[in-house]
mmCIF file as gemmi writes it, N, C-alpha and C atoms, coordinates in Angstrom:
data_model
loop_
_atom_site.group_PDB
_atom_site.id
_atom_site.type_symbol
_atom_site.label_atom_id
_atom_site.label_alt_id
_atom_site.label_comp_id
_atom_site.label_asym_id
_atom_site.label_entity_id
_atom_site.label_seq_id
_atom_site.pdbx_PDB_ins_code
_atom_site.Cartn_x
_atom_site.Cartn_y
_atom_site.Cartn_z
_atom_site.occupancy
_atom_site.B_iso_or_equiv
_atom_site.pdbx_formal_charge
_atom_site.auth_seq_id
_atom_site.auth_asym_id
_atom_site.pdbx_PDB_model_num
ATOM 1 N N . MET Axp A 1 ? 8.653 -5.713 18.179 1 0 ? 1 A 1
ATOM 2 C CA . MET Axp A 1 ? 7.974 -4.59 17.553 1 0 ? 1 A 1
ATOM 3 C C . MET Axp A 1 ? 6.454 -4.821 17.644 1 0 ? 1 A 1
ATOM 4 N N . ASN Axp A 2 ? 5.738 -3.781 17.902 1 0 ? 2 A 1
ATOM 5 C CA . ASN Axp A 2 ? 4.288 -3.774 18.014 1 0 ? 2 A 1
ATOM 6 C C . ASN Axp A 2 ? 3.666 -4.145 16.697 1 0 ? 2 A 1
ATOM 7 N N . TRP Axp A 3 ? 2.638 -4.951 16.623 1 0 ? 3 A 1
ATOM 8 C CA . TRP Axp A 3 ? 1.975 -5.414 15.442 1 0 ? 3 A 1
ATOM 9 C C . TRP Axp A 3 ? 1.461 -4.199 14.647 1 0 ? 3 A 1
ATOM 10 N N . ASN Axp A 4 ? 0.877 -3.17 15.297 1 0 ? 4 A 1
ATOM 11 C CA . ASN Axp A 4 ? 0.346 -1.998 14.52 1 0 ? 4 A 1
ATOM 12 C C . ASN Axp A 4 ? 1.493 -1.189 13.945 1 0 ? 4 A 1
ATOM 13 N N . LEU Axp A 5 ? 2.58 -1.052 14.676 1 0 ? 5 A 1
ATOM 14 C CA . LEU Axp A 5 ? 3.773 -0.395 14.082 1 0 ? 5 A 1
ATOM 15 C C . LEU Axp A 5 ? 4.271 -1.141 12.884 1 0 ? 5 A 1
ATOM 16 N N . TRP Axp A 6 ? 4.315 -2.449 12.937 1 0 ? 6 A 1
ATOM 17 C CA . TRP Axp A 6 ? 4.779 -3.244 11.837 1 0 ? 6 A 1
ATOM 18 C C . TRP Axp A 6 ? 3.922 -3.038 10.593 1 0 ? 6 A 1
ATOM 19 N N . ILE Axp A 7 ? 2.64 -2.998 10.729 1 0 ? 7 A 1
ATOM 20 C CA . ILE Axp A 7 ? 1.687 -2.8 9.662 1 0 ? 7 A 1
ATOM 21 C C . ILE Axp A 7 ? 1.945 -1.395 9.08 1 0 ? 7 A 1
ATOM 22 N N . ARG Axp A 8 ? 2.123 -0.4 9.887 1 0 ? 8 A 1
ATOM 23 C CA . ARG Axp A 8 ? 2.341 0.938 9.421 1 0 ? 8 A 1
ATOM 24 C C . ARG Axp A 8 ? 3.665 1.067 8.626 1 0 ? 8 A 1
ATOM 25 N N . GLN Axp A 9 ? 4.697 0.39 9.131 1 0 ? 9 A 1
ATOM 26 C CA . GLN Axp A 9 ? 6.01 0.432 8.459 1 0 ? 9 A 1
ATOM 27 C C . GLN Axp A 9 ? 5.929 -0.363 7.129 1 0 ? 9 A 1
ATOM 28 N N . PHE Axp A 10 ? 5.206 -1.481 7.083 1 0 ? 10 A 1
ATOM 29 C CA . PHE Axp A 10 ? 5.023 -2.229 5.905 1 0 ? 10 A 1
ATOM 30 C C . PHE Axp A 10 ? 4.259 -1.397 4.822 1 0 ? 10 A 1
ATOM 31 N N . HIS Axp A 11 ? 3.232 -0.628 5.271 1 0 ? 11 A 1
ATOM 32 C CA . HIS Axp A 11 ? 2.48 0.21 4.395 1 0 ? 11 A 1
ATOM 33 C C . HIS Axp A 11 ? 3.347 1.269 3.778 1 0 ? 11 A 1
ATOM 34 N N . ARG Axp A 12 ? 4.209 1.881 4.575 1 0 ? 12 A 1
ATOM 35 C CA . ARG Axp A 12 ? 5.097 2.963 4.043 1 0 ? 12 A 1
ATOM 36 C C . ARG Axp A 12 ? 6.072 2.404 3.005 1 0 ? 12 A 1
ATOM 37 N N . TRP Axp A 13 ? 6.712 1.204 3.267 1 0 ? 13 A 1
ATOM 38 C CA . TRP Axp A 13 ? 7.597 0.677 2.276 1 0 ? 13 A 1
ATOM 39 C C . TRP Axp A 13 ? 6.956 0.191 1.003 1 0 ? 13 A 1
ATOM 40 N N . VAL Axp A 14 ? 5.755 -0.348 1.121 1 0 ? 14 A 1
ATOM 41 C CA . VAL Axp A 14 ? 5.054 -0.798 -0.058 1 0 ? 14 A 1
ATOM 42 C C . VAL Axp A 14 ? 4.619 0.41 -0.875 1 0 ? 14 A 1
ATOM 43 N N . SER Axp A 15 ? 4.268 1.466 -0.197 1 0 ? 15 A 1
ATOM 44 C CA . SER Axp A 15 ? 3.845 2.653 -0.983 1 0 ? 15 A 1
ATOM 45 C C . SER Axp A 15 ? 5.049 3.26 -1.701 1 0 ? 15 A 1
ATOM 46 N N . ILE Axp A 16 ? 6.201 3.165 -1.158 1 0 ? 16 A 1
ATOM 47 C CA . ILE Axp A 16 ? 7.415 3.699 -1.823 1 0 ? 16 A 1
ATOM 48 C C . ILE Axp A 16 ? 7.646 2.776 -3.089 1 0 ? 16 A 1
ATOM 49 N N . LEU Axp A 17 ? 7.572 1.468 -2.859 1 0 ? 17 A 1
ATOM 50 C CA . LEU Axp A 17 ? 7.693 0.507 -4.053 1 0 ? 17 A 1
ATOM 51 C C . LEU Axp A 17 ? 6.647 0.833 -5.118 1 0 ? 17 A 1
ATOM 52 N N . PHE Axp A 18 ? 5.451 1.024 -4.766 1 0 ? 18 A 1
ATOM 53 C CA . PHE Axp A 18 ? 4.386 1.33 -5.707 1 0 ? 18 A 1
ATOM 54 C C . PHE Axp A 18 ? 4.684 2.613 -6.533 1 0 ? 18 A 1
ATOM 55 N N . THR Axp A 19 ? 5.141 3.652 -5.778 1 0 ? 19 A 1
ATOM 56 C CA . THR Axp A 19 ? 5.406 4.925 -6.403 1 0 ? 19 A 1
ATOM 57 C C . THR Axp A 19 ? 6.542 4.738 -7.379 1 0 ? 19 A 1
ATOM 58 N N . VAL Axp A 20 ? 7.646 4.058 -6.988 1 0 ? 20 A 1
ATOM 59 C CA . VAL Axp A 20 ? 8.777 3.868 -7.85 1 0 ? 20 A 1
ATOM 60 C C . VAL Axp A 20 ? 8.334 3.104 -9.158 1 0 ? 20 A 1
ATOM 61 N N . ILE Axp A 21 ? 7.485 2.063 -9.076 1 0 ? 21 A 1
ATOM 62 C CA . ILE Axp A 21 ? 7.089 1.309 -10.165 1 0 ? 21 A 1
ATOM 63 C C . ILE Axp A 21 ? 6.265 2.209 -11.163 1 0 ? 21 A 1
ATOM 64 N N . VAL Axp A 22 ? 5.343 2.936 -10.575 1 0 ? 22 A 1
ATOM 65 C CA . VAL Axp A 22 ? 4.517 3.859 -11.456 1 0 ? 22 A 1
ATOM 66 C C . VAL Axp A 22 ? 5.377 4.99 -12.062 1 0 ? 22 A 1
ATOM 67 N N . LEU Axp A 23 ? 6.294 5.516 -11.34 1 0 ? 23 A 1
ATOM 68 C CA . LEU Axp A 23 ? 7.179 6.547 -11.945 1 0 ? 23 A 1
ATOM 69 C C . LEU Axp A 23 ? 8.088 5.905 -13.035 1 0 ? 23 A 1
ATOM 70 N N . ALA Axp A 24 ? 8.518 4.741 -12.843 1 0 ? 24 A 1
ATOM 71 C CA . ALA Axp A 24 ? 9.379 4.067 -13.89 1 0 ? 24 A 1
ATOM 72 C C . ALA Axp A 24 ? 8.533 3.813 -15.155 1 0 ? 24 A 1
ATOM 73 N N . ILE Axp A 25 ? 7.331 3.452 -14.985 1 0 ? 25 A 1
ATOM 74 C CA . ILE Axp A 25 ? 6.443 3.256 -16.179 1 0 ? 25 A 1
ATOM 75 C C . ILE Axp A 25 ? 6.268 4.539 -16.86 1 0 ? 25 A 1
ATOM 76 N N . PHE Axp A 26 ? 5.95 5.597 -16.173 1 0 ? 26 A 1
ATOM 77 C CA . PHE Axp A 26 ? 5.799 6.891 -16.842 1 0 ? 26 A 1
ATOM 78 C C . PHE Axp A 26 ? 7.057 7.456 -17.47 1 0 ? 26 A 1
ATOM 79 N N . ALA Axp A 27 ? 8.211 7.214 -16.79 1 0 ? 27 A 1
ATOM 80 C CA . ALA Axp A 27 ? 9.482 7.619 -17.381 1 0 ? 27 A 1
ATOM 81 C C . ALA Axp A 27 ? 9.766 6.899 -18.666 1 0 ? 27 A 1
ATOM 82 N N . THR Axp A 28 ? 9.47 5.574 -18.7 1 0 ? 28 A 1
ATOM 83 C CA . THR Axp A 28 ? 9.629 4.803 -19.903 1 0 ? 28 A 1
ATOM 84 C C . THR Axp A 28 ? 8.751 5.314 -21.021 1 0 ? 28 A 1
ATOM 85 N N . LEU Axp A 29 ? 7.528 5.662 -20.718 1 0 ? 29 A 1
ATOM 86 C CA . LEU Axp A 29 ? 6.625 6.195 -21.719 1 0 ? 29 A 1
ATOM 87 C C . LEU Axp A 29 ? 7.1 7.589 -22.143 1 0 ? 29 A 1
ATOM 88 N N . GLY Axp A 30 ? 7.616 8.412 -21.265 1 0 ? 30 A 1
ATOM 89 C CA . GLY Axp A 30 ? 8.128 9.689 -21.576 1 0 ? 30 A 1
ATOM 90 C C . GLY Axp A 30 ? 9.31 9.685 -22.538 1 0 ? 30 A 1
ATOM 91 N N . LEU Axp A 31 ? 10.101 8.556 -22.431 1 0 ? 31 A 1
ATOM 92 C CA . LEU Axp A 31 ? 11.263 8.441 -23.337 1 0 ? 31 A 1
ATOM 93 C C . LEU Axp A 31 ? 10.866 8.05 -24.745 1 0 ? 31 A 1
ATOM 94 N N . GLY Axp A 32 ? 9.57 7.736 -24.861 1 0 ? 32 A 1
ATOM 95 C CA . GLY Axp A 32 ? 9.155 7.338 -26.245 1 0 ? 32 A 1
ATOM 96 C C . GLY Axp A 32 ? 9.155 5.828 -26.465 1 0 ? 32 A 1
ATOM 97 N N . ARG Axp A 33 ? 9.493 5.113 -25.44 1 0 ? 33 A 1
ATOM 98 C CA . ARG Axp A 33 ? 9.463 3.651 -25.551 1 0 ? 33 A 1
ATOM 99 C C . ARG Axp A 33 ? 8.17 3.061 -25.182 1 0 ? 33 A 1
ATOM 100 N N . GLU Axp A 34 ? 7.808 1.982 -25.76 1 0 ? 34 A 1
ATOM 101 C CA . GLU Axp A 34 ? 6.549 1.292 -25.401 1 0 ? 34 A 1
ATOM 102 C C . GLU Axp A 34 ? 6.978 -0.001 -24.644 1 0 ? 34 A 1
ATOM 103 N N . PRO Axp A 35 ? 6.753 -0.031 -23.291 1 0 ? 35 A 1
ATOM 104 C CA . PRO Axp A 35 ? 7.153 -1.189 -22.514 1 0 ? 35 A 1
ATOM 105 C C . PRO Axp A 35 ? 6.255 -2.354 -22.933 1 0 ? 35 A 1
ATOM 106 N N . ALA Axp A 36 ? 6.697 -3.556 -22.522 1 0 ? 36 A 1
ATOM 107 C CA . ALA Axp A 36 ? 5.911 -4.777 -22.73 1 0 ? 36 A 1
ATOM 108 C C . ALA Axp A 36 ? 4.663 -4.652 -21.994 1 0 ? 36 A 1
ATOM 109 N N . GLU Axp A 37 ? 3.646 -5.386 -22.505 1 0 ? 37 A 1
ATOM 110 C CA . GLU Axp A 37 ? 2.28 -5.235 -21.896 1 0 ? 37 A 1
ATOM 111 C C . GLU Axp A 37 ? 2.237 -5.679 -20.427 1 0 ? 37 A 1
ATOM 112 N N . TRP Axp A 38 ? 3.039 -6.614 -20.024 1 0 ? 38 A 1
ATOM 113 C CA . TRP Axp A 38 ? 3.031 -7.145 -18.654 1 0 ? 38 A 1
ATOM 114 C C . TRP Axp A 38 ? 3.556 -6.082 -17.628 1 0 ? 38 A 1
ATOM 115 N N . VAL Axp A 39 ? 4.3 -5.142 -18.148 1 0 ? 39 A 1
ATOM 116 C CA . VAL Axp A 39 ? 4.842 -4.09 -17.206 1 0 ? 39 A 1
ATOM 117 C C . VAL Axp A 39 ? 3.731 -3.285 -16.564 1 0 ? 39 A 1
ATOM 118 N N . TYR Axp A 40 ? 2.606 -3.159 -17.347 1 0 ? 40 A 1
ATOM 119 C CA . TYR Axp A 40 ? 1.506 -2.38 -16.766 1 0 ? 40 A 1
ATOM 120 C C . TYR Axp A 40 ? 0.835 -3.008 -15.625 1 0 ? 40 A 1
ATOM 121 N N . TYR Axp A 41 ? 1.053 -4.348 -15.462 1 0 ? 41 A 1
ATOM 122 C CA . TYR Axp A 41 ? 0.448 -5.084 -14.347 1 0 ? 41 A 1
ATOM 123 C C . TYR Axp A 41 ? 1.37 -5.086 -13.073 1 0 ? 41 A 1
ATOM 124 N N . LEU Axp A 42 ? 2.557 -4.585 -13.182 1 0 ? 42 A 1
ATOM 125 C CA . LEU Axp A 42 ? 3.44 -4.569 -12.077 1 0 ? 42 A 1
ATOM 126 C C . LEU Axp A 42 ? 2.966 -3.811 -10.81 1 0 ? 42 A 1
ATOM 127 N N . PRO Axp A 43 ? 2.216 -2.667 -11.021 1 0 ? 43 A 1
ATOM 128 C CA . PRO Axp A 43 ? 1.796 -1.976 -9.792 1 0 ? 43 A 1
ATOM 129 C C . PRO Axp A 43 ? 0.603 -2.678 -9.043 1 0 ? 43 A 1
ATOM 130 N N . LEU Axp A 44 ? 0.016 -3.653 -9.647 1 0 ? 44 A 1
ATOM 131 C CA . LEU Axp A 44 ? -1.201 -4.224 -8.996 1 0 ? 44 A 1
ATOM 132 C C . LEU Axp A 44 ? -0.877 -4.956 -7.747 1 0 ? 44 A 1
ATOM 133 N N . PRO Axp A 45 ? 0.12 -5.842 -7.62 1 0 ? 45 A 1
ATOM 134 C CA . PRO Axp A 45 ? 0.316 -6.512 -6.343 1 0 ? 45 A 1
ATOM 135 C C . PRO Axp A 45 ? 0.644 -5.507 -5.147 1 0 ? 45 A 1
ATOM 136 N N . PRO Axp A 46 ? 1.456 -4.562 -5.302 1 0 ? 46 A 1
ATOM 137 C CA . PRO Axp A 46 ? 1.595 -3.55 -4.239 1 0 ? 46 A 1
ATOM 138 C C . PRO Axp A 46 ? 0.347 -2.782 -3.935 1 0 ? 46 A 1
ATOM 139 N N . LEU Axp A 47 ? -0.464 -2.541 -4.98 1 0 ? 47 A 1
ATOM 140 C CA . LEU Axp A 47 ? -1.673 -1.778 -4.788 1 0 ? 47 A 1
ATOM 141 C C . LEU Axp A 47 ? -2.692 -2.584 -3.928 1 0 ? 47 A 1
ATOM 142 N N . PHE Axp A 48 ? -2.794 -3.897 -4.189 1 0 ? 48 A 1
ATOM 143 C CA . PHE Axp A 48 ? -3.646 -4.736 -3.343 1 0 ? 48 A 1
ATOM 144 C C . PHE Axp A 48 ? -3.114 -4.804 -1.91 1 0 ? 48 A 1
ATOM 145 N N . LEU Axp A 49 ? -1.824 -4.906 -1.65 1 0 ? 49 A 1
ATOM 146 C CA . LEU Axp A 49 ? -1.284 -4.872 -0.344 1 0 ? 49 A 1
ATOM 147 C C . LEU Axp A 49 ? -1.525 -3.525 0.37 1 0 ? 49 A 1
ATOM 148 N N . LEU Axp A 50 ? -1.412 -2.405 -0.395 1 0 ? 50 A 1
ATOM 149 C CA . LEU Axp A 50 ? -1.706 -1.127 0.225 1 0 ? 50 A 1
ATOM 150 C C . LEU Axp A 50 ? -3.215 -0.985 0.58 1 0 ? 50 A 1
ATOM 151 N N . THR Axp A 51 ? -4.101 -1.577 -0.251 1 0 ? 51 A 1
ATOM 152 C CA . THR Axp A 51 ? -5.503 -1.514 0.063 1 0 ? 51 A 1
ATOM 153 C C . THR Axp A 51 ? -5.785 -2.188 1.339 1 0 ? 51 A 1
ATOM 154 N N . PHE Axp A 52 ? -5.256 -3.379 1.525 1 0 ? 52 A 1
ATOM 155 C CA . PHE Axp A 52 ? -5.612 -4.137 2.793 1 0 ? 52 A 1
ATOM 156 C C . PHE Axp A 52 ? -4.941 -3.526 3.978 1 0 ? 52 A 1
ATOM 157 N N . SER Axp A 53 ? -3.734 -3.111 3.893 1 0 ? 53 A 1
ATOM 158 C CA . SER Axp A 53 ? -3.082 -2.495 5.05 1 0 ? 53 A 1
ATOM 159 C C . SER Axp A 53 ? -3.652 -1.078 5.329 1 0 ? 53 A 1
ATOM 160 N N . GLY Axp A 54 ? -4.068 -0.36 4.298 1 0 ? 54 A 1
ATOM 161 C CA . GLY Axp A 54 ? -4.704 0.937 4.513 1 0 ? 54 A 1
ATOM 162 C C . GLY Axp A 54 ? -6.108 0.768 5.167 1 0 ? 54 A 1
ATOM 163 N N . LEU Axp A 55 ? -6.826 -0.236 4.71 1 0 ? 55 A 1
ATOM 164 C CA . LEU Axp A 55 ? -8.114 -0.449 5.359 1 0 ? 55 A 1
ATOM 165 C C . LEU Axp A 55 ? -8.016 -0.87 6.83 1 0 ? 55 A 1
ATOM 166 N N . TYR Axp A 56 ? -6.974 -1.662 7.066 1 0 ? 56 A 1
ATOM 167 C CA . TYR Axp A 56 ? -6.723 -2.085 8.498 1 0 ? 56 A 1
ATOM 168 C C . TYR Axp A 56 ? -6.393 -0.847 9.304 1 0 ? 56 A 1
ATOM 169 N N . MET Axp A 57 ? -5.529 0.028 8.817 1 0 ? 57 A 1
ATOM 170 C CA . MET Axp A 57 ? -5.188 1.199 9.649 1 0 ? 57 A 1
ATOM 171 C C . MET Axp A 57 ? -6.368 2.206 9.703 1 0 ? 57 A 1
ATOM 172 N N . PHE Axp A 58 ? -7.22 2.251 8.741 1 0 ? 58 A 1
ATOM 173 C CA . PHE Axp A 58 ? -8.384 3.113 8.733 1 0 ? 58 A 1
ATOM 174 C C . PHE Axp A 58 ? -9.395 2.669 9.77 1 0 ? 58 A 1
ATOM 175 N N . PHE Axp A 59 ? -9.698 1.397 9.839 1 0 ? 59 A 1
ATOM 176 C CA . PHE Axp A 59 ? -10.745 0.899 10.75 1 0 ? 59 A 1
ATOM 177 C C . PHE Axp A 59 ? -10.238 0.557 12.183 1 0 ? 59 A 1
ATOM 178 N N . ARG Axp A 60 ? -8.913 0.468 12.347 1 0 ? 60 A 1
ATOM 179 C CA . ARG Axp A 60 ? -8.32 0.164 13.644 1 0 ? 60 A 1
ATOM 180 C C . ARG Axp A 60 ? -8.898 1.036 14.821 1 0 ? 60 A 1
ATOM 181 N N . PRO Axp A 61 ? -8.89 2.342 14.672 1 0 ? 61 A 1
ATOM 182 C CA . PRO Axp A 61 ? -9.42 3.171 15.755 1 0 ? 61 A 1
ATOM 183 C C . PRO Axp A 61 ? -10.877 2.896 16.146 1 0 ? 61 A 1
ATOM 184 N N . TYR Axp A 62 ? -11.716 2.563 15.172 1 0 ? 62 A 1
ATOM 185 C CA . TYR Axp A 62 ? -13.083 2.269 15.426 1 0 ? 62 A 1
ATOM 186 C C . TYR Axp A 62 ? -13.227 0.992 16.248 1 0 ? 62 A 1
ATOM 187 N N . PHE Axp A 63 ? -12.445 -0.008 15.872 1 0 ? 63 A 1
ATOM 188 C CA . PHE Axp A 63 ? -12.578 -1.281 16.613 1 0 ? 63 A 1
ATOM 189 C C . PHE Axp A 63 ? -11.945 -1.113 18.026 1 0 ? 63 A 1
ATOM 190 N N . ARG Axp A 64 ? -10.934 -0.261 18.209 1 0 ? 64 A 1
ATOM 191 C CA . ARG Axp A 64 ? -10.324 -0.103 19.472 1 0 ? 64 A 1
ATOM 192 C C . ARG Axp A 64 ? -11.345 0.615 20.474 1 0 ? 64 A 1
ATOM 193 N N . LYS Axp A 65 ? -12.038 1.615 19.872 1 0 ? 65 A 1
ATOM 194 C CA . LYS Axp A 65 ? -13.016 2.339 20.727 1 0 ? 65 A 1
ATOM 195 C C . LYS Axp A 65 ? -14.223 1.383 21.14 1 0 ? 65 A 1
ATOM 196 N N . ARG Axp A 66 ? -14.597 0.527 20.201 1 0 ? 66 A 1
ATOM 197 C CA . ARG Axp A 66 ? -15.655 -0.473 20.53 1 0 ? 66 A 1
ATOM 198 C C . ARG Axp A 66 ? -15.219 -1.444 21.614 1 0 ? 66 A 1
ATOM 199 N N . GLY Axp A 67 ? -13.984 -1.94 21.411 1 0 ? 67 A 1
ATOM 200 C CA . GLY Axp A 67 ? -13.459 -2.881 22.35 1 0 ? 67 A 1
ATOM 201 C C . GLY Axp A 67 ? -13.293 -2.325 23.763 1 0 ? 67 A 1
ATOM 202 N N . SER Axp A 68 ? -12.801 -1.103 23.806 1 0 ? 68 A 1
ATOM 203 C CA . SER Axp A 68 ? -12.569 -0.412 25.145 1 0 ? 68 A 1
ATOM 204 C C . SER Axp A 68 ? -13.862 -0.078 25.807 1 0 ? 68 A 1
ATOM 205 N N . ALA Axp A 69 ? -14.931 0.215 25.052 1 0 ? 69 A 1
ATOM 206 C CA . ALA Axp A 69 ? -16.202 0.469 25.639 1 0 ? 69 A 1
ATOM 207 C C . ALA Axp A 69 ? -16.811 -0.736 26.296 1 0 ? 69 A 1
ATOM 208 N N . ASN Axp A 70 ? -16.559 -1.901 25.716 1 0 ? 70 A 1
ATOM 209 C CA . ASN Axp A 70 ? -17.144 -3.146 26.235 1 0 ? 70 A 1
ATOM 210 C C . ASN Axp A 70 ? -16.435 -3.479 27.537 1 0 ? 70 A 1
ATOM 211 N N . VAL Axp A 71 ? -15.155 -3.241 27.607 1 0 ? 71 A 1
ATOM 212 C CA . VAL Axp A 71 ? -14.359 -3.608 28.781 1 0 ? 71 A 1
ATOM 213 C C . VAL Axp A 71 ? -14.725 -2.86 30.021 1 0 ? 71 A 1
ATOM 214 N N . ALA Axp A 72 ? -15.025 -1.511 29.849 1 0 ? 72 A 1
ATOM 215 C CA . ALA Axp A 72 ? -15.273 -0.647 30.942 1 0 ? 72 A 1
ATOM 216 C C . ALA Axp A 72 ? -16.647 -0.761 31.549 1 0 ? 72 A 1
């Protein structure tokens, strides 16, 4: 599998995980329960992973154009 495709697939699955965690927290709050304080920190690791993979995918076309201009 291509490295860029692997990053894109990883970003998709982590975004699904992040969304499920956030929805679970809101559902718990909607039921009137107060979750433990550490539950609010659960979305942070996927969010950091999404930040790095998203930045990679955002800047990848700019680096590709710069690299191809130097080769030609």
